[in-house]
MARKEVEX-137198 format. One record per residue: residue in three letters; x negated, y, z of N, C-alpha, C, CB in turn. Coordinates in pm, whole numbers, padded with zeros to 5 digits, always signed. Glycine has a CB too. Example, Ala and Ser with C-alpha at 12.3 -4.5 7.8 and 13.67 -1.06 7.14 Angstrom:
2
+--------+--------+--------+--------+--------+--------+--------+--------+--------+--------+--------+--------+--------+
: zadren :    npx :    npy :    npz :   capx :   capy :   capz :    cpx :    cpy :    cpz :   cbpx :   cbpy :   cbpz :
+--------+--------+--------+--------+--------+--------+--------+--------+--------+--------+--------+--------+--------+
:    ala : -01319 : -00569 : +00780 : -01230 : -00450 : +00780 : -01320 : -00330 : +00780 : -01131 : -00447 : +00905 :
:    ser : -01285 : -00225 : +00708 : -01367 : -00106 : +00714 : -01290 : +00003 : +00787 : -01408 : -00060 : +00572 :
+--------+--------+--------+--------+--------+--------+--------+--------+--------+--------+--------+--------+--------+
! end
This chain:
156
+--------+--------+--------+--------+--------+--------+--------+--------+--------+--------+--------+--------+--------+
: zadren :    npx :    npy :    npz :   capx :   capy :   capz :    cpx :    cpy :    cpz :   cbpx :   cbpy :   cbpz :
+--------+--------+--------+--------+--------+--------+--------+--------+--------+--------+--------+--------+--------+
:    unk : -01002 : -16737 : +19450 : -00883 : -16831 : +19415 : -00918 : -16919 : +19309 : -00756 : -16755 : +19373 :
:    unk : -00830 : -17043 : +19340 : -00888 : -17138 : +19243 : -00774 : -17119 : +19111 : -00899 : -17312 : +19315 :
:    unk : -00799 : -17147 : +18999 : -00771 : -17132 : +18860 : -00657 : -17246 : +18862 : -00911 : -17154 : +18752 :
:    unk : -00561 : -17262 : +18845 : -00449 : -17360 : +18810 : -00506 : -17422 : +18660 : -00282 : -17273 : +18799 :
:    unk : -00499 : -17541 : +18662 : -00495 : -17620 : +18520 : -00369 : -17690 : +18486 : -00604 : -17729 : +18514 :
:    unk : -00354 : -17650 : +18349 : -00222 : -17680 : +18310 : -00211 : -17867 : +18269 : -00188 : -17566 : +18168 :
:    unk : -00125 : -17912 : +18306 : -00116 : -18059 : +18328 : +00038 : -18099 : +18293 : -00159 : -18099 : +18489 :
:    unk : +00067 : -18234 : +18197 : +00176 : -18266 : +18218 : +00220 : -18358 : +18327 : +00206 : -18299 : +18121 :
:    unk : +00355 : -18385 : +18323 : +00405 : -18472 : +18478 : +00330 : -18610 : +18442 : +00616 : -18505 : +18506 :
:    unk : +00294 : -18639 : +18325 : +00295 : -18775 : +18317 : +00116 : -18765 : +18332 : +00382 : -18850 : +18163 :
:    unk : +00049 : -18688 : +18310 : -00082 : -18665 : +18316 : -00131 : -18636 : +18469 : -00110 : -18553 : +18222 :
:    unk : -00025 : -18562 : +18543 : -00073 : -18592 : +18677 : -00041 : -18719 : +18760 : -00032 : -18491 : +18750 :
:    unk : +00090 : -18791 : +18722 : +00099 : -18913 : +18771 : -00028 : -19001 : +18747 : +00215 : -18969 : +18717 :
:    unk : -00102 : -18982 : +18628 : -00207 : -19100 : +18580 : -00304 : -19079 : +18689 : -00284 : -19084 : +18413 :
:    unk : -00349 : -18902 : +18709 : -00426 : -18878 : +18806 : -00433 : -18925 : +18948 : -00420 : -18779 : +18806 :
:    unk : -00267 : -18952 : +18978 : -00260 : -18970 : +19122 : -00250 : -19125 : +19164 : -00135 : -18889 : +19175 :
:    unk : -00235 : -19180 : +19038 : -00230 : -19327 : +19076 : -00378 : -19381 : +19024 : -00092 : -19412 : +18997 :
:    unk : -00464 : -19304 : +18927 : -00609 : -19357 : +18971 : -00643 : -19342 : +19101 : -00717 : -19295 : +18904 :
:    unk : -00616 : -19219 : +19160 : -00683 : -19182 : +19296 : -00610 : -19302 : +19401 : -00645 : -18998 : +19348 :
:    unk : -00491 : -19356 : +19394 : -00447 : -19442 : +19470 : -00517 : -19568 : +19469 : -00327 : -19453 : +19447 :
:    unk : -00570 : -19611 : +19363 : -00616 : -19733 : +19313 : -00729 : -19721 : +19399 : -00638 : -19754 : +19154 :
:    unk : -00836 : -19634 : +19370 : -00944 : -19616 : +19426 : -00959 : -19610 : +19581 : -00983 : -19517 : +19370 :
:    unk : -00857 : -19545 : +19643 : -00840 : -19549 : +19771 : -00791 : -19684 : +19865 : -00757 : -19451 : +19781 :
:    unk : -00689 : -19748 : +19771 : -00642 : -19882 : +19828 : -00704 : -20009 : +19781 : -00503 : -19896 : +19803 :
:    unk : -00764 : -20003 : +19696 : -00817 : -20121 : +19582 : -00943 : -20110 : +19602 : -00785 : -20102 : +19415 :
:    unk : -01022 : -20034 : +19520 : -01174 : -20025 : +19479 : -01252 : -19984 : +19639 : -01200 : -19882 : +19336 :
:    unk : -01229 : -19899 : +19698 : -01292 : -19881 : +19802 : -01307 : -19934 : +19908 : -01276 : -19811 : +19826 :
:    unk : -01195 : -20039 : +19949 : -01193 : -20121 : +20045 : -01281 : -20247 : +19987 : -01044 : -20148 : +20088 :
:    unk : -01271 : -20264 : +19886 : -01318 : -20414 : +19841 : -01489 : -20390 : +19814 : -01223 : -20476 : +19673 :
:    unk : -01558 : -20240 : +19759 : -01666 : -20199 : +19800 : -01704 : -20208 : +19945 : -01670 : -20089 : +19761 :
:    unk : -01650 : -20200 : +20045 : -01664 : -20191 : +20177 : -01723 : -20332 : +20216 : -01530 : -20151 : +20247 :
:    unk : -01623 : -20426 : +20154 : -01633 : -20549 : +20198 : -01765 : -20617 : +20163 : -01526 : -20618 : +20153 :
:    unk : -01781 : -20551 : +20013 : -01922 : -20610 : +19943 : -02052 : -20547 : +20018 : -01931 : -20563 : +19765 :
:    unk : -02035 : -20448 : +20069 : -02138 : -20391 : +20163 : -02185 : -20452 : +20301 : -02091 : -20269 : +20195 :
:    unk : -02062 : -20488 : +20335 : -02021 : -20567 : +20465 : -02096 : -20731 : +20458 : -01829 : -20577 : +20469 :
:    unk : -02042 : -20765 : +20390 : -02136 : -20917 : +20307 : -02264 : -20889 : +20268 : -02071 : -20979 : +20152 :
:    unk : -02296 : -20803 : +20186 : -02451 : -20769 : +20153 : -02538 : -20752 : +20251 : -02471 : -20654 : +20083 :
:    unk : -02501 : -20685 : +20376 : -02564 : -20633 : +20506 : -02589 : -20762 : +20575 : -02469 : -20528 : +20597 :
:    unk : -02495 : -20873 : +20578 : -02493 : -20994 : +20642 : -02604 : -21092 : +20594 : -02362 : -21050 : +20625 :
:    unk : -02657 : -21077 : +20473 : -02754 : -21149 : +20422 : -02891 : -21136 : +20485 : -02757 : -21120 : +20294 :
:    unk : -02930 : -21015 : +20574 : -03027 : -20996 : +20614 : -03103 : -20871 : +20553 : -03078 : -21105 : +20606 :
:    unk : -03215 : -20906 : +20540 : -03328 : -20768 : +20526 : -03274 : -20696 : +20432 : -03491 : -20795 : +20478 :
:    unk : -03244 : -20569 : +20454 : -03169 : -20472 : +20377 : -03282 : -20415 : +20244 : -03114 : -20339 : +20494 :
:    unk : -03419 : -20415 : +20253 : -03466 : -20357 : +20180 : -03509 : -20437 : +20050 : -03548 : -20297 : +20246 :
:    unk : -03479 : -20560 : +20055 : -03470 : -20628 : +19921 : -03358 : -20675 : +19876 : -03546 : -20727 : +19911 :
:    unk : -03287 : -20616 : +19936 : -03128 : -20674 : +19922 : -03068 : -20583 : +19808 : -03024 : -20657 : +20081 :
:    unk : -03096 : -20627 : +19671 : -03010 : -20575 : +19557 : -02866 : -20562 : +19556 : -03030 : -20649 : +19455 :
:    unk : -02797 : -20681 : +19626 : -02646 : -20649 : +19636 : -02607 : -20550 : +19724 : -02571 : -20760 : +19674 :
:    unk : -02701 : -20511 : +19814 : -02658 : -20422 : +19921 : -02664 : -20278 : +19842 : -02761 : -20433 : +20065 :
:    unk : -02794 : -20280 : +19798 : -02825 : -20144 : +19749 : -02702 : -20100 : +19628 : -02991 : -20148 : +19683 :
:    unk : -02706 : -20196 : +19551 : -02558 : -20166 : +19428 : -02454 : -20154 : +19505 : -02508 : -20296 : +19308 :
:    unk : -02407 : -20207 : +19608 : -02277 : -20167 : +19684 : -02281 : -20010 : +19720 : -02261 : -20258 : +19828 :
:    unk : -02404 : -19996 : +19774 : -02409 : -19840 : +19835 : -02403 : -19756 : +19730 : -02542 : -19797 : +19919 :
:    unk : -02481 : -19764 : +19627 : -02473 : -19689 : +19498 : -02310 : -19692 : +19474 : -02569 : -19766 : +19365 :
:    unk : -02284 : -19784 : +19462 : -02111 : -19799 : +19408 : -02035 : -19717 : +19484 : -02034 : -19953 : +19425 :
:    unk : -02052 : -19708 : +19640 : -01996 : -19637 : +19754 : -01971 : -19491 : +19728 : -02085 : -19652 : +19870 :
:    unk : -02120 : -19445 : +19687 : -02155 : -19304 : +19631 : -02090 : -19242 : +19534 : -02270 : -19298 : +19585 :
:    unk : -02039 : -19361 : +19428 : -02000 : -19303 : +19296 : -01819 : -19311 : +19300 : -02080 : -19406 : +19155 :
:    unk : -01767 : -19406 : +19427 : -01637 : -19375 : +19441 : -01587 : -19286 : +19511 : -01586 : -19454 : +19468 :
:    unk : -01681 : -19219 : +19635 : -01667 : -19102 : +19708 : -01668 : -18974 : +19602 : -01785 : -19096 : +19819 :
:    unk : -01753 : -18963 : +19478 : -01738 : -18855 : +19432 : -01606 : -18872 : +19352 : -01857 : -18812 : +19364 :
:    unk : -01598 : -18986 : +19270 : -01470 : -18969 : +19184 : -01353 : -18939 : +19271 : -01438 : -19098 : +19098 :
:    unk : -01319 : -18995 : +19407 : -01249 : -18963 : +19479 : -01234 : -18788 : +19500 : -01287 : -19043 : +19577 :
:    unk : -01342 : -18760 : +19517 : -01343 : -18597 : +19539 : -01259 : -18535 : +19417 : -01512 : -18528 : +19536 :
:    unk : -01329 : -18588 : +19315 : -01321 : -18496 : +19185 : -01161 : -18546 : +19143 : -01464 : -18535 : +19046 :
:    unk : -01132 : -18637 : +19187 : -00937 : -18665 : +19175 : -00889 : -18558 : +19232 : -00854 : -18807 : +19266 :
:    unk : -00935 : -18581 : +19390 : -00862 : -18468 : +19467 : -00819 : -18328 : +19422 : -00937 : -18441 : +19567 :
:    unk : -00958 : -18284 : +19357 : -00957 : -18146 : +19316 : -00884 : -18112 : +19193 : -01087 : -18102 : +19299 :
:    unk : -00909 : -18205 : +19133 : -00828 : -18202 : +18993 : -00666 : -18218 : +19017 : -00883 : -18336 : +18891 :
:    unk : -00604 : -18306 : +19110 : -00480 : -18264 : +19160 : -00442 : -18160 : +19216 : -00447 : -18324 : +19225 :
:    unk : -00535 : -18114 : +19298 : -00510 : -17990 : +19359 : -00504 : -17866 : +19297 : -00587 : -17975 : +19440 :
:    unk : -00553 : -17867 : +19151 : -00593 : -17756 : +19063 : -00432 : -17763 : +18976 : -00764 : -17793 : +18958 :
:    unk : -00393 : -17877 : +18949 : -00311 : -17904 : +18850 : -00196 : -17826 : +18871 : -00286 : -18038 : +18838 :
:    unk : -00129 : -17757 : +18761 : -00020 : -17699 : +18750 : +00093 : -17770 : +18644 : -00059 : -17569 : +18717 :
:    unk : +00184 : -17851 : +18671 : +00276 : -17930 : +18575 : +00333 : -17830 : +18464 : +00404 : -18001 : +18660 :
:    unk : +00351 : -17840 : +18359 : +00386 : -17763 : +18280 : +00478 : -17839 : +18186 : +00279 : -17702 : +18228 :
:    unk : +00591 : -17808 : +18226 : +00692 : -17882 : +18133 : +00710 : -17855 : +17967 : +00825 : -17851 : +18194 :
:    unk : +00683 : -17990 : +17900 : +00659 : -17971 : +17761 : +00806 : -17941 : +17691 : +00582 : -18106 : +17699 :
:    unk : +00834 : -17789 : +17618 : +00942 : -17790 : +17543 : +00980 : -17864 : +17442 : +00952 : -17704 : +17510 :
:    unk : +01055 : -17958 : +17433 : +01080 : -18055 : +17294 : +01132 : -17991 : +17194 : +01174 : -18172 : +17307 :
:    unk : +01184 : -17874 : +17201 : +01242 : -17802 : +17091 : +01159 : -17769 : +16977 : +01294 : -17688 : +17137 :
:    unk : +01215 : -17677 : +16875 : +01144 : -17643 : +16740 : +01059 : -17513 : +16827 : +01269 : -17591 : +16578 :
:    unk : +00957 : -17503 : +16787 : +00885 : -17384 : +16792 : +00797 : -17331 : +16686 : +00817 : -17391 : +16891 :
:    unk : +00784 : -17189 : +16648 : +00718 : -17152 : +16565 : +00563 : -17127 : +16591 : +00783 : -17058 : +16527 :
:    unk : +00540 : -17120 : +16677 : +00392 : -17095 : +16757 : +00340 : -17196 : +16821 : +00393 : -16996 : +16864 :
:    unk : +00223 : -17206 : +16848 : +00146 : -17318 : +16888 : +00182 : -17287 : +17055 : -00034 : -17314 : +16830 :
:    unk : +00184 : -17398 : +17140 : +00179 : -17335 : +17286 : +00127 : -17502 : +17335 : +00365 : -17252 : +17367 :
:    unk : +00125 : -17489 : +17471 : +00106 : -17622 : +17523 : +00181 : -17713 : +17525 : +00082 : -17625 : +17620 :
:    unk : +00163 : -17861 : +17506 : +00250 : -17976 : +17462 : +00239 : -17980 : +17316 : +00401 : -17963 : +17507 :
:    unk : +00251 : -17877 : +17236 : +00275 : -17903 : +17096 : +00157 : -17963 : +17016 : +00316 : -17777 : +17035 :
:    unk : +00221 : -18040 : +16900 : +00143 : -18125 : +16815 : +00137 : -18049 : +16692 : +00201 : -18267 : +16795 :
:    unk : +00017 : -18029 : +16650 : -00011 : -17992 : +16526 : -00054 : -18055 : +16442 : -00067 : -17921 : +16521 :
:    unk : -00067 : -18001 : +16295 : -00119 : -18119 : +16192 : -00176 : -17992 : +16131 : +00001 : -18237 : +16090 :
:    unk : -00337 : -18011 : +16114 : -00416 : -17930 : +16064 : -00499 : -17969 : +15907 : -00503 : -17911 : +16178 :
:    unk : -00549 : -17896 : +15829 : -00610 : -17969 : +15693 : -00740 : -17878 : +15729 : -00516 : -17945 : +15508 :
:    unk : -00858 : -17960 : +15738 : -00958 : -17935 : +15763 : -01007 : -17894 : +15579 : -01021 : -18058 : +15860 :
:    unk : -01055 : -17742 : +15575 : -01038 : -17691 : +15454 : -01193 : -17730 : +15382 : -00993 : -17525 : +15467 :
:    unk : -01313 : -17770 : +15451 : -01422 : -17828 : +15387 : -01400 : -17938 : +15321 : -01514 : -17852 : +15465 :
:    unk : -01329 : -18019 : +15423 : -01338 : -18187 : +15339 : -01180 : -18244 : +15301 : -01418 : -18330 : +15469 :
:    unk : -01120 : -18142 : +15318 : -00941 : -18175 : +15270 : -00862 : -18258 : +15320 : -00916 : -18224 : +15145 :
:    unk : -00938 : -18266 : +15468 : -00864 : -18397 : +15542 : -00775 : -18327 : +15653 : -00984 : -18517 : +15622 :
:    unk : -00676 : -18421 : +15685 : -00589 : -18404 : +15771 : -00576 : -18439 : +15920 : -00515 : -18443 : +15720 :
:    unk : -00585 : -18371 : +15997 : -00595 : -18427 : +16145 : -00455 : -18374 : +16232 : -00750 : -18363 : +16224 :
:    unk : -00469 : -18474 : +16328 : -00307 : -18441 : +16434 : -00381 : -18419 : +16576 : -00160 : -18614 : +16454 :
:    unk : -00317 : -18336 : +16626 : -00391 : -18327 : +16763 : -00260 : -18274 : +16853 : -00542 : -18208 : +16763 :
:    unk : -00229 : -18313 : +16955 : -00166 : -18260 : +17045 : -00210 : -18159 : +17170 : -00122 : -18355 : +17080 :
:    unk : -00158 : -18032 : +17211 : -00251 : -17955 : +17306 : -00209 : -17996 : +17416 : -00254 : -17805 : +17303 :
:    unk : -00295 : -18059 : +17504 : -00272 : -18076 : +17661 : -00396 : -18006 : +17729 : -00263 : -18247 : +17709 :
:    unk : -00374 : -18026 : +17880 : -00467 : -17968 : +17979 : -00583 : -18074 : +17975 : -00396 : -17948 : +18135 :
:    unk : -00714 : -18003 : +18005 : -00851 : -18068 : +18022 : -00860 : -18228 : +18075 : -00927 : -17978 : +18126 :
:    unk : -00777 : -18215 : +18156 : -00741 : -18329 : +18234 : -00706 : -18464 : +18163 : -00631 : -18290 : +18312 :
:    unk : -00612 : -18410 : +18039 : -00555 : -18505 : +17987 : -00628 : -18535 : +17817 : -00397 : -18464 : +17999 :
:    unk : -00762 : -18471 : +17799 : -00792 : -18444 : +17696 : -00867 : -18571 : +17633 : -00854 : -18326 : +17705 :
:    unk : -00821 : -18618 : +17536 : -00911 : -18757 : +17456 : -00901 : -18738 : +17299 : -00832 : -18932 : +17494 :
:    unk : -00977 : -18617 : +17262 : -00980 : -18621 : +17107 : -00965 : -18734 : +17017 : -01089 : -18576 : +17071 :
:    unk : -01024 : -18855 : +17068 : -01014 : -18961 : +16976 : -00857 : -19043 : +16972 : -01135 : -19061 : +17019 :
:    unk : -00785 : -18995 : +17070 : -00657 : -19023 : +17049 : -00595 : -18904 : +17026 : -00600 : -19093 : +17147 :
:    unk : -00623 : -18825 : +16991 : -00552 : -18677 : +16931 : -00533 : -18624 : +16994 : -00450 : -18653 : +16867 :
:    unk : -00570 : -18606 : +17154 : -00525 : -18479 : +17243 : -00618 : -18418 : +17271 : -00461 : -18496 : +17363 :
:    unk : -00648 : -18283 : +17238 : -00754 : -18214 : +17265 : -00683 : -18082 : +17391 : -00824 : -18156 : +17102 :
:    unk : -00760 : -18043 : +17474 : -00758 : -17954 : +17556 : -00748 : -17810 : +17530 : -00844 : -17976 : +17614 :
:    unk : -00642 : -17745 : +17564 : -00600 : -17573 : +17523 : -00725 : -17520 : +17564 : -00456 : -17485 : +17615 :
:    unk : -00817 : -17586 : +17625 : -00952 : -17490 : +17666 : -01043 : -17529 : +17572 : -01023 : -17511 : +17822 :
:    unk : -01064 : -17604 : +17469 : -01142 : -17589 : +17388 : -01149 : -17534 : +17296 : -01164 : -17647 : +17367 :
:    unk : -01256 : -17510 : +17241 : -01288 : -17412 : +17102 : -01182 : -17435 : +17012 : -01433 : -17447 : +17015 :
:    unk : -01128 : -17547 : +16956 : -01022 : -17531 : +16869 : -00928 : -17523 : +16953 : -01001 : -17626 : +16770 :
:    unk : -00864 : -17547 : +17052 : -00730 : -17570 : +17127 : -00719 : -17385 : +17153 : -00744 : -17699 : +17303 :
:    unk : -00804 : -17310 : +17228 : -00807 : -17194 : +17226 : -00787 : -17108 : +17100 : -00904 : -17176 : +17279 :
:    unk : -00854 : -17155 : +16972 : -00812 : -17066 : +16828 : -00685 : -17124 : +16790 : -00926 : -17082 : +16686 :
:    unk : -00613 : -17200 : +16824 : -00493 : -17282 : +16777 : -00342 : -17166 : +16881 : -00524 : -17506 : +16847 :
:    unk : -00398 : -17172 : +16999 : -00267 : -17124 : +17081 : -00240 : -16998 : +16998 : -00290 : -17089 : +17262 :
:    unk : -00062 : -16978 : +17009 : -00044 : -16858 : +16945 : -00041 : -16856 : +16804 : -00132 : -16777 : +16984 :
:    unk : -00061 : -16946 : +16729 : -00084 : -16962 : +16596 : +00056 : -17009 : +16490 : -00199 : -17067 : +16597 :
:    unk : +00088 : -17006 : +16391 : +00193 : -17044 : +16320 : +00155 : -17114 : +16198 : +00271 : -16938 : +16296 :
:    unk : +00249 : -17184 : +16166 : +00220 : -17281 : +16051 : +00189 : -17163 : +15930 : +00368 : -17399 : +16015 :
:    unk : +00116 : -17224 : +15828 : +00047 : -17169 : +15717 : -00059 : -17076 : +15793 : +00150 : -17089 : +15608 :
:    unk : -00121 : -17056 : +15878 : -00234 : -17000 : +15938 : -00343 : -17026 : +15919 : -00236 : -17005 : +16036 :
:    unk : -00447 : -16980 : +15886 : -00604 : -17028 : +15910 : -00658 : -16972 : +16006 : -00699 : -17004 : +15806 :
:    unk : -00718 : -17077 : +16038 : -00803 : -17072 : +16186 : -00992 : -17095 : +16156 : -00729 : -17235 : +16303 :
:    unk : -01084 : -17052 : +16222 : -01186 : -17076 : +16172 : -01260 : -17078 : +16343 : -01228 : -16966 : +16043 :
:    unk : -01324 : -17159 : +16356 : -01394 : -17179 : +16502 : -01554 : -17237 : +16479 : -01295 : -17305 : +16602 :
:    unk : -01621 : -17123 : +16529 : -01765 : -17222 : +16564 : -01773 : -17362 : +16641 : -01860 : -17138 : +16655 :
:    unk : -01871 : -17405 : +16593 : -01895 : -17534 : +16665 : -02023 : -17565 : +16664 : -01826 : -17643 : +16614 :
:    unk : -02074 : -17679 : +16704 : -02230 : -17685 : +16713 : -02265 : -17728 : +16586 : -02294 : -17783 : +16825 :
:    unk : -02176 : -17778 : +16498 : -02254 : -17823 : +16334 : -02198 : -17692 : +16238 : -02179 : -18016 : +16247 :
:    unk : -02183 : -17591 : +16298 : -02150 : -17465 : +16207 : -01983 : -17450 : +16211 : -02211 : -17491 : +16032 :
:    unk : -01953 : -17352 : +16139 : -01824 : -17296 : +16156 : -01721 : -17379 : +16076 : -01825 : -17150 : +16113 :
:    unk : -01599 : -17408 : +16110 : -01542 : -17506 : +16069 : -01393 : -17426 : +16056 : -01563 : -17637 : +16165 :
:    unk : -01332 : -17443 : +15918 : -01171 : -17377 : +15904 : -01072 : -17508 : +15884 : -01151 : -17258 : +15745 :
:    unk : -00989 : -17428 : +15934 : -00863 : -17533 : +15920 : -00726 : -17419 : +15878 : -00831 : -17635 : +16102 :
:    unk : -00622 : -17506 : +15797 : -00529 : -17471 : +15780 : -00398 : -17535 : +15859 : -00537 : -17473 : +15667 :
:    unk : -00300 : -17459 : +15913 : -00202 : -17508 : +16011 : -00074 : -17571 : +15926 : -00155 : -17379 : +16114 :
:    unk : -00083 : -17646 : +15883 : +00039 : -17727 : +15808 : +00147 : -17763 : +15872 : +00004 : -17848 : +15756 :
:    unk : +00153 : -17799 : +16010 : +00281 : -17826 : +16058 : +00261 : -17835 : +16212 : +00344 : -17956 : +15993 :
:    unk : +00388 : -17793 : +16283 : +00367 : -17756 : +16442 : +00503 : -17861 : +16508 : +00392 : -17545 : +16480 :
:    unk : +00495 : -17945 : +16561 : +00612 : -18035 : +16626 : +00605 : -18010 : +16802 : +00580 : -18220 : +16582 :
+--------+--------+--------+--------+--------+--------+--------+--------+--------+--------+--------+--------+--------+
! end
């Protein structure tokens, strides 16, 4: 059985758009590049041909990856009402106890995770530690850099 992966409706649409773009724009463009490079003759020393074939392999792998992600995705509606506990879709403000800095994260599925943009996966160590917690709770997580401790300041 395939485990379902939580995702927002917007996240699923983004995956579908990316797949559609590769199938209708990127792949046909690359097939033309292969045909054009092939027309230049000797393939053994044809850098354009080899680059286009390599790009084709990359595109096929990306298509498979996106199709798998879409098939495993389960859309979860984000509840916009007040919540006492941290659940999928909530945004949390945390205080890093070691350096006294505040950070904000929204908990989403792994396909939407982008820590640099403040979106972390519910399957990440921090995401797992946050689920079910409430404002005022402290959490400790093991990271490659050692144990980190956070205080949950606000849940939105």
